[in-house]
N, C-alpha and C positions, 0 to 999 in steps of 0.2 A: 496533549489534548486531555488526557485523564486528569492530570494535575490541575489544569485550567478549569475543568469542570467540577473540581472539588472532590475527586476520588483519590483516596489514599491507596497506595499500592507499592509493591517492591518489584523492581525489574530484575528478571532472572534470564540469562541467556540460555536458549534451548540448545540441546545437542542435536542439531539437525543440519545436514549438509543439503542446502537448497539445490545445488547443481545436481546432486545425486537423485533427489526426489524428482526434479524435472526430467532427468534422463530416463527415469523409470516409469514415467507416465505413458499410457498407451498413445499411439500415434494419433488416434482420433479424439483424444481428450481435449476439450476446449479450454479456453483461458479461465473460465469460472471454476472448472474442476481443479485446475492447477492452483489457483488462489486458495480454494477451500482445502485442498490436501496439504498445502504448505502450512496454513493456519492450524489445521488439525494436528499435524505432526508436531508443531511447536508446542501447542497446548498440552498434548499428551506427554511429550518428553518431560516437561516441567511438572505436570500434574502427578506423574508417577513417583516423583521424588519429594513432593510436598503434600503429604497426606492431609486431607480435610480442607485444603485451600481451594478456593475458586481460582482457576488459572485461565487467563485470557491469552489466546494465541491469535495472531493476525498476520495477514500478508496482503500484498497488493501486486497485481500484474498489470502491465500496459500492453495493449494490442493495437496495432495499426495495420489495416489492410491484410489481416491474417498473420502478421508477424508479431511474435512475442519479443519484447525488449527486456534486457537485463540492465541492472545499474551500471553506469559507466565507471570504469576504474581510473580514468585519467582525463585530462582536458581534451585530448584528441578524440577519445571515445565520446565524450560529452558533445563535442562539436558535430561528430557524425550522427549521433542520436537526434540532436536538434535539427540538423539539415534533413534527416529522414522524416521528421514529423512536420516540418515547415509546410504550411499551406494545406495540410491534411487534417482529417478528423481521426482522433484516437479514442480509445476507451480505457478508463482506469477501473479495474474491478477489485474491490476491497472486501475481504472476508474476515470475519471474526468468529472465533469459537470459544466457548467456555467449557472447561473440563474440571472434573473433581474426581480424585482418586482413580485416575486412569480411565474415566468414562466421560464421553461427550454428553453434555447436558443442554447445550444451546448452540445455535449457529445462525449467522446472518451474512448475506452477501449483497452488496449493492454496486451498481455500475453508474459511472458518470461519463458523459461524452464531451470531448473538448476539441474545438477546431482551432488550430494554430493559424495565425495570420501569416501571410507570405512576407516575412520580415527580410530586411536587407542583410547582406554579409557584414556590413559595418555595424548594424545593430547587434548581430550575433556576437561579434568580437567584443563590443562594448559590454554586452550582457555577461559574457564569460569572464572578462576581466573583473567585473564587479562581484560576480556570484561564486566563482571557483575559490576554494574547493568545496564549499558548503553544499552545492547542488549535486555532488557526486553521491550523496546518500539518498537521492530521489531517483526512481526509475526513469522518469521523464526529464531529468536534469533541470527541474524547476521547483520553486516553492510558490504555490498559488497565493499564499498569504503575504507575499513580498513582491519584489521586482518581477518575478515570473508572471504576474498578471498581465504584464505588457506583451507577452508572447501570443495572447489569444484574441481571436475574433469573436468567438462564441463559446459559452460554457453551459452545459445542461447537466445538472446534478447537484447533489449535496456537497457543500464545501468540506465537510469532515470526511466524506468518502474520497474526495479528491486528495485530501491530505493523508489518506491511508487507513481510515477506520470508520466503519458505520456507527458513529458515536451515539446518536439518539436511540436507536434500537438497543445498543449495548447498555446504555444507562437504564432503560426500561427493564432489561434482563437483570441487571444488578439490583434494582429495586425489588423485582419479583423474588430474588434469592436472599433478600434481607440485608444486602450489603449497604444499600442506600435507603434513606427514609422514604416511605410512600408519599 
């Protein structure tokens, strides 16, 4: 998304164990706090090693009827995820954080609501044949910008948030910090 928007950047993998962060969250922490903490830890992890750089950390969580979902690791998990979401409304919460020199300097979180249609098992199998393994990188096992659009009856929210990044506010922050021209 950043490349398509004309933002030059270098991708650096953060030294963050997402499962460990989630396990350490207080029991009453909501999904927004989870997304924000994961994005924060990622940004700070990289920022401490790249002095002077603006570092963007981001994360997205999916919640449906109080249950947080994780990325599917294989086709069977993807099938279970999509069956669990079928006919229901879920939320995608996307958080982005900017850090510099180990300090947080900006944050944004946005939420989109998506209602999956009550698709048939035949559609599900056809979808998985066409989309695996690519959708395993998405917490909801879909890419809204592609064939995944067929899964939905209704979508409320920004497409960039759905794809994992509150891009428009992030671009404004990058302009405010002199990375992009005003």
